[in-house]
C-alpha positions in Angstrom: -3.3 43.4 28.4 -1.3 39.7 27.9 -1.9 36.4 27.5 -0.6 35.6 31.0 -2.8 39.0 32.5 -5.7 37.6 31.5 -5.1 33.6 32.5 -4.9 34.8 36.1 -8.2 36.9 35.7 -10.2 34.0 34.5 -8.4 32.1 37.4 -9.2 34.7 40.4 -13.4 34.8 38.8 -13.0 31.1 38.5 -12.3 30.8 41.6 -14.8 34.3 42.8 -18.0 32.0 41.3 -16.8 28.3 42.3 -16.5 29.0 46.2 -19.4 32.5 46.0 -21.2 29.7 44.5 -20.9 27.0 47.9 -22.1 30.1 50.1 -25.7 29.9 50.7 -25.7 25.3 50.9 -22.9 26.1 53.7 -25.3 29.3 55.3 -28.3 27.1 54.8 -27.0 23.6 56.2 -25.4 25.7 59.6 -28.0 27.9 60.3 -30.9 24.6 59.9 -29.0 22.0 61.3 -31.0 19.8 58.1 -28.0 17.8 57.1 -30.9 14.6 56.0 -29.5 15.2 53.2 -25.7 15.2 52.6 -23.9 11.5 52.6 -20.9 11.6 54.6 -18.3 9.3 52.3 -19.8 12.2 49.5 -19.3 15.0 52.2 -15.6 13.2 53.5 -14.0 12.3 50.1 -15.2 16.1 49.0 -13.4 18.1 51.4 -10.7 15.6 51.1 -10.6 16.6 47.5 -10.8 20.1 48.4 -8.1 20.2 51.4 -5.9 17.8 48.6 -6.5 21.3 46.1 -5.5 23.8 48.5 -1.8 21.6 48.6 -1.5 21.6 45.3 -2.0 26.0 44.9 0.8 25.9 48.2 2.5 23.5 45.9 2.6 25.3 43.1 2.1 28.6 44.9 -0.8 29.9 42.6 -3.3 31.9 44.3 -6.3 31.6 42.7 -6.2 27.7 43.7 -5.1 28.3 47.1 -7.6 31.0 47.9 -11.2 29.1 46.8 -10.0 26.7 48.5 -9.1 27.3 51.5 -13.1 28.7 52.2 -13.9 26.0 50.5 -12.6 23.6 52.9 -13.1 25.8 56.1 -16.8 26.2 55.3 -16.9 22.1 54.2 -15.6 20.8 57.1 -18.6 22.6 58.6 -20.6 21.5 56.9 -19.2 17.6 57.4 -18.4 18.1 61.4 -22.0 19.6 61.9 -23.8 16.4 59.8 -21.0 14.0 61.9 -21.9 15.5 65.5 -26.0 15.5 64.5 -25.8 13.0 63.1 -24.9 11.3 66.2 -27.1 13.3 68.3 -29.5 11.0 66.4 -28.3 7.3 67.0 -28.1 8.3 70.9 -31.8 9.2 70.6 -32.8 6.7 69.1 -30.9 4.2 71.9 -33.8 3.1 74.7 -33.5 4.9 77.5 -32.3 1.5 79.2 -29.5 1.4 76.6 -28.0 5.0 77.4 -28.8 4.5 81.2 -25.7 1.2 80.8 -23.9 3.2 78.0 -23.6 6.4 80.3 -22.5 4.7 83.6 -20.3 2.2 81.8 
């Protein structure tokens, strides 16, 4: 096996391991909807960074980077979206009833 093939194999292995390591946490978060330990700022930055890695991979045509970041971006976006929806519902539920009625009637 030549050096280029070994380099690509390392890239695919790294992509598979980092993406696979993210799956259990993503599954748990989506299944339980427990987002209490997730920072919106951190997850927003993480999701944006993964999107940029995906664009980078597309621009240079490197499939390990493209595949890993496409999957991770989908999962990170789902988790970020879940966090935003759950937090919004909690804020609405925490409003006093009179205030909620006023907002609903506007």
